Structure formats: C-alpha cells, structure tokens
N, C-alpha and C positions, 0 to 999 in steps of 0.2 A: 259910850254918847255919837251920836249919831253921827254917820258918816257919807250923809249925800242928803239932799234938799229938806227932804222931809224930818218934821220936829215931832212927830209924833209917829201912835201904833197903826199905822196903814199899811196898804198893800203895796209893795216898794220901797219902802224903807230898811234901809241899814243900820247898823248901830253895832260898837264892840262893846261885849261885858267883859272886864278888864276883871279878875278873879285875887279873890286876897293872896293867892303866892306865887303871883305875874305872871299866873294862864290867862289866855284870850280867847276869846271866840268871837267871831264876825259873822253876823246874820240878817237874814233876809227875809224883812216877813211878806209870806205866798197867800194868806187866809189869812182873814180878818172878820168874826162874828161880833158886834161889838154886844158886849155886856155876857158873853159865851164862851170865846174861845179867839186864840190867832194861832199859826202856824208859821214856825221862819225854818231856812232852809240855812243850814251852816256852813260858811261857804270858804271858810278861813278858820285857822285855830292852831294854838300852840299845841294842843293835842297832836297825837297822829291819828286823826281820822282821816279819811277818804271822803263818804257821804255821811251828811246826819240832818235829820230832820226832826224837830221836838212839836209836838203840841200843847200851851200852856189851855187854861180853861176855870173854870168854875160850872158848877152843878149844884140843884135843888136837890135835898135828903127830905126825904118823908117825914121826920123831924121836923121840917123847918129849918136844920140850919142850913151850911153850905158845903159844899167841897171843894177845895182848890186841886187842881190835879195835873199832871205833865206825863206825856207819852213820847218815849223816844225811837226813832230805829235808826243804827252809825253801822256805817262798815266800816272796817279799819284795814289796814294794809297787813298787818300782822296776828295772828288770832292768841299767839303765845303775848299780847300786850291788851289783852279783855281786861284778866284782874288789873294790871294797874289802871286803868281807864274809868271802871267799877268803883276801885276807889277814888280815885280823883273823880270823880264826879257826886259820889255820894258822900266825902265831906270836904268837897272846897266847894264844886259848882254849884250844885244843891243846895248846902245852904245860906251861902250868897244871894240865888233866887227867892228863898225864902225868907233871906233878910229885906231885901226890895221891896219883894209883896208887901211886909211888915209897914214897911214906909210908906208905902202906899197907902192904905188902909189908916193907917196914923192921919196921915195929913188930909185923905178924904172925907175921915168921921173923928177925928180928934179922940179916939180908941187904941188904946193896944190888943194884939188879939192873944189870946190866951197860948 
C-alpha cells in the first residue's frame, strides 16, 4: 500500500510491501520509465538490510516475446546473513512480486501468465 500522497508508480511515491511470512519492505521510487522499468530504494525493512536498490522492468525479446526482470544491489550489516537473505528473497519476496505481476497482467489483459 502507498505511504504518501502518491497513489501510482511515479518518482517519489512510497509504498509498503507486506510479504506472506510477515516481513515487509518499504520502498521509494527513484526512477521510472513508462512501459520499460522502475527503480526503487528500500528505505526500511524487517530484513537486516543497510541499503538496497532494485530495478524491475520489461524488455522485448528477439522472438517477439517479453521478459520481466529484476536487478538488485544490497548492503547488509553482517556478511554471515547473506545466505539467509538469499533464501528469504528467493522463496518469499520474489514469489510475492511475481504473483503481483501476474495479478496486474490478468487485470490488464484478462489473461493468465504461463
């Protein structure tokens, strides 16, 4: 849900993403290119993260299809936590993000993603 006066994905909008295991991420949009990508800064989280930046986007493939991608960088306070964070993002955060994208796709086009 959005945390400030913005109610769409635009530069400066802030939202909280509640994950199914009870963890959360608070993010602020820092870059946005309609139909291409957006970048967020994670400024608060229940995960042990000092700083994180993530870019989510779509790009055309040579075969006419479309690829959804996510790139991220994060600083963590203790390198020993890296495996735990990896597992948390792989099995909780990423499936939640992909499920959200699936919902947007169904809402927009009335289709289900494969």
